[in-house]
N, C-alpha and C positions, 0 to 999 in steps of 0.2 A: 543626223539630227537624231533618228529611230533608235539606231543601236548605241548613242551615246545616252539616250531618254532610258533605255532598257536598262544598261549597265547602271545607270544612278538608281533604278528603283530596285536592283538586284541587291545594290549596298546597301539601300535603306533597308531593306527587307531584312539581311542579313544581322544590320545593326540593331533592328528591333527583336530579332528572335534571342541575339545576347544579351539586351538588355533585361528580358524577360527571364531568360536564364540566370541571370546575375541576381535578379529580383527574387526569383524564387529560393537561390542559394542563401541569400542574406537572412533569409526567415531564421531565427535561432531556434534550436531545441530546447527543451525544459530538463534541467537536471536536478529531479529531486529523487530522492533516495526514498524507499520505506512508504511510496506514497499511498494516498487516498482522495477518495471522490465523494462528495457529499452533495444530493440533487436537492434544489429547491427553486419553486416557482419558475419551472421551466429552464433553470441555467444549471451549469454544472462547477463543481467548486474543488480545486484541486490544492491539496497542501501535501507536505513530508519533509524529508529531513533535508535541510540544506547544507551543513556541515561548513560553511564559511561567514565570514563577517558580514554583515552584522548577525549574529545568533537569533536562533529563534524560528518562529513558523511564517511562512510568506504566504499569501494565497493568491489564487489565481482564477479566473471565471472563463466560461465559454458556453457557446450554444450548442457547437456542433462537435466537441471531444477533439477537433482537429486544431482549429484557432483557438487561442488563450490571449488574455490580456489581464492586467491589474484592475481590481474593481475600482479604484481610485484614481486620482491623477497623477500619482508616484509611478517612477518605475518600478517602485518596490513596495508591495502593500503587506504589512506585517499584523499578524492576530494576537500573537505575544512574542514579547520581546525578552532577550537574557536578563535585562532589571527587574522584569517584572515576576520572576519566579526563582524557584529555589535552583541552585547551580552549584556545583563544586567544579573539581578539574574535567569532567566529563562533560560533552556538549548534550544538546538536544535532540531526541530522535523520536521517531516513528509516533506520530500523532494521529488520534482518532477521533472523529465528531461524531456526538450522541445528542439528540434531540429527545426532551422529557417536558411534556405541558410547553411553557412559554420560555424554558431555559435549554441553552446549547451547553453541553458539556464537553470538555477538550482532553482527552487522557493522551500522556504522552511519557516518555522517559527523560529524565534528567539526571545527570549524575550517576546512572545508572540503579536508578530509583523511579517508582511510578508515580507519577502526580495528577492530579485533578483539579482543571480549571473551568470556571464558570463565566458564561455570558447570558444577556440577555439578547443578544445580535448575533446572527452566524458570521458576520465579519469582525467580531471584536468589539474592545478589546476584550481577552479573557484576565480573569484575576483568580491568582490563586490565593483563598482565604486566609490560609494560615501559613501560606510559605512553606510548608511542611509534605514530606512525601505520604502516600497513602499506607505504605506498611516497609517499616526498616528492620523487619525481623531479617531479610535475606535480602541480596540484590536482587531486582526483577525489573524486567523491562519489556518491550512490546506487546502493549494491552490491546485487548479488545472487549467492550461493553456490550453484551447482548441481553435483550430482554426477553424473557419466555412469555408464552401465551396467558400464564397464570399470574402475570405482573411482576414474577421475580426477576431481580439483575444478578448476571452472573460475570464478574471478571476474568477473563481467558489471557494469561500471561507467562514471560518466561522466569523461571527461577533459576540462580547458579547454584550448582553443587558438581564439581568436576564436569563441567560442561552445562550447555542450556537446554532445560527442560520445560515443557508446557503443563501446565497448572489452570486449575480452574476453582474459583470460590466463591461463594453467592455474596454480593456486594449491596452495601446499605448506600444509595446514592444520596440520603439526606446528609448522612455523617461523612459519607466519602471514605468508607474504611470496610476492609473485606470481613467477614466473618472467619475467623480462624479455624473454627472448628469445623468448618465445611471444606477446607484447603485440599485438593485430590490432585495427584498427577495423571495426567492424561497418559501418557504411554513412553516408553524407553525406545532408545535407537535399535532396530530390529531387522531393518532391511538394505540391503546390499547398496541401493541408490544413495540412502542418506549417511553413506559414510566413504566417499570415493577416495584414492591416494592422490589425488591431484593437489591438494591441500591438506598437510597434516593438522589434526585440531583434535579436542575432546570432541566429545558427541555434541551436537547443536542441532536443535529444532527449534524454530522459533517463527515469527509473523503471523500470528493466528487469525484467521476471519471465521465466522462461523454463521451458518444459514439453518432454519428449519424449515424442513419440505414435506409434505405427507406424513409428518409424525416422526420423522426421521432429523437426527442431527448432524451436520456435515462441518466437520473442522478441517479448514485448508491451513495448511502450514508450509514453511520452508527448510530444507533440510541443509546440511552442509556450511562450511564457513564461508561467510559471504565473499570473502576473496577466492574462493574455488571455482574454478571454471562450471563445475558441477552444482554450484547452489541452484536448487530447482524446487518445485511446488508440486505437494501431492494433498491427498485427502482422506479422511476417515469417517466413520458413519458411527450413530450409535442412537439408542434408544431413549438414552436420557443425557443432560447436560454435563452430568459428572463420567458418563462412559458407562462400561468398558467401550471401547474403541476398536473398531476394524477397520483396517487401512484397505484402502482399494487395491484392486490387484492389478489396475492400469497405470498405478503410479511410477514415475511422475507424470503428472500431466501438462505441466510445462518445464522445460529442460532445453537447454543450447542445442539439442539434437532436433526440436521442433519450434524452436525459437529463432534460432541461426544466431544467436548471440549468447556471450558467455555471460555467465552469473545473473539468470534469469530469475527471479523471485520477490519475495517481501512485499506482498502488496495488499489488494483490498478488493472484495468484490462489490460491485453495485448495479442498482437496476437504472438502466437506461430510460431516456424518453421514448424511448420504442418499445418498453416494458421488457427487453431481453438483459441478460446478466451480462455484465464484463469485468475482466480483471485487470487492475492498474498495478504495473509493477516497475521495478527497475533492472537494468541492466548493467554490465559491467561498460566502462567508456572506450573500449577497445579489445581487441584479441589479447593485447599485451600491459594495457592497462586498468585498473579496477576503478578508479576514483577521476573525477566526480561522474557519478553514475547517471546513466541517461533514464528519463522515463517513457514506459509503453503501455498501450491500453489496449486489448485484444477482448474479443467477443468469445464466451464460453458455449459449446453446443452440450445440451441435456437430453441423452437418450434413455427412457426408462425401461429398465432391465426385470422382466416379469418374473424372473427366477430368483434374482435376490432381492427384490422389491426395491431397490435404490435407482437413483441415476447415475447412469456412467457418465461421466462429467470429460470433455475435453476443449481443446483450444482451436479458435478458427482462425489459423495463422494466415488464411488468405485475405484476411479484412482487418490486419494489425494496423491500428493508427498510430502514428510517431507524432505526439503531440508538438505544437510549435507556437512560438509567441508571435502576435499580429506586428 
């Protein structure tokens, strides 16, 4: 009887262990490209490029960055739908949320044009007042809206001209328009890591995020075609929102060599509840397949460099977060 009892307990233990493992494996990863995270009232809110029907921007929320759920009862919570915006033959990409006073502003790409939608709630719905892009003088994508200490707003974005190049312009939040006479190109493709041979393309620099720390402007960007396994992230610094920009000698700070995943890039920086900086980004689906792209979050490490008087920034790969749905 004792042997039989022990055998039964052993079988039950193995069964329970397998059940726990099965439960862990059934948690679903999040597949958002070009992701961004907004922090409010002790919660994290994640959105990004979905690239599948229904087209638009879905929103997820989390308390700890690790497990996520939809803010509502439905399995999919949309803050902006395809039918509520300007759209052509191309989809909806690269959202960013910016708050000014009591309004939330959603900048994003639709049909290779930049759009601005507004809501009085973080969770939307967001409305595009005139269903028109911000600037139709040239194809432009991948926006980041930045407010400087003097109250001026700047729109960092990508403009097409035989490649993707980063530009900045002063932005009028009330009219939703850039000031054309302030349009300034940030920089050209100059570094070997920005143009590897693993995927042939025109010069590509995209996915900007801008921070200001100790009177210096830090412009983070991704380089190479997103299908390139060497899609990666670097940054440049300046004394002005317009530049000139000096690229960091430690670039790229995020690359498959230190993320262990191909196509690591195009994300956004946010401050966590612990007051530390994090970078949310996407990676290729696998070593051989690009899409759907997977979402990742990694802490940033900042080390003050007395000689250069800027922060040397790197990623803390040992604390990488793979966000999953509850």
